[in-house]
N, C-alpha and C positions, 0 to 999 in steps of 0.2 A: 542416654537411658533417658527413662521421662518422670519426673516429679510427681510425687505424690501423687497428687494435689491437680492431675494432669491422670490419674486413671481411675479408668468408672469401679467404682465398687458392686460385684456381682455381686448380683440374688438369692445366690449359696455362702457356707461357707466351706471353707475346706479342711484340711485333716487336723483334727484337731480343734476345732469349731473358731477357726484363725480364716480373717476375713481371707478370700480370692478380688482382685483385680486384675480386667483385662485391659492391655496400653494397644488400645487402637482408634486412626483416626477416620474407620469407614464403618462409619453407625448402619449400612446398608448389609452391613458382614457379619459371618454365620451367628457369631461369636454375640455381636450385640442384640439384634431381631428374636435366639434362643433366652438371651439374657430379657428382655423386653418384653416376653413372648408370659417368659418363667414369672417374673416381676407382676403379671395382667393375673394370673389363675392363683396369684396369691392373694391380690388388695381384694377379686374374687372372693373367695373363700372368707376372707374375713368376712369378708360383706355384710352374707352365706353366715357365717359362724359368728356376726350380734345379732343375728335374726333368733335363731338357734336360743341361740342363751337370754334374751326376752322374756322366749317360751317356756324354760328352767324357769330365771329367778319369779317366773309369773306364777308362777306352779305354786305353790305350799307343800304339796306331801311331796319336793322333790327326795330323795335324801342326802346327806354329806360326802358321800362318796358321787355320786350327781355331782351333786355343783363341785366337789375335788378337781374331777371329769373337763370339766364345764374353764375353769379358774385356769386349769397349766393347755387346755386347747388355743385359750385369750392370752397367754402368755405371749406362747408359741407365736400367733398372730400379729401382738403388735411388733414385737420382735421384728418379723421380715416384714410389716407397713414403714416402719423407724427407720430399720438398714435400704429399704427403696424407700423412704423420705430425703436423705443419706444421701443417698446414690445423685438421684435426681437433683436435689439443692448442689448439689458439688455441679452439675456439670450446666451449668444458670449461665447465660456472664455476664459477667461483671460487669456496673457499670462502670464510665468512663470517671 
């Protein structure tokens, strides 16, 4: 069995919001490539959301409901970005 620190944290959650892990040495396998693609999409969406958020915050006429929606979307994007960072960080080579 592979140790927990050797598993790849995937960019999606499983049932009940629990983390999903991939146990493989094949970085070019289907699941690894799928995870890479989803991470890329999540980070692109977060960047776009950040730009939209700036516009909402700059508009003093925006209502509270719109601000709550943006805050919820930002929280989701931050959660995804942190999961990507954790996954990628755990796969960095450790210094000797």
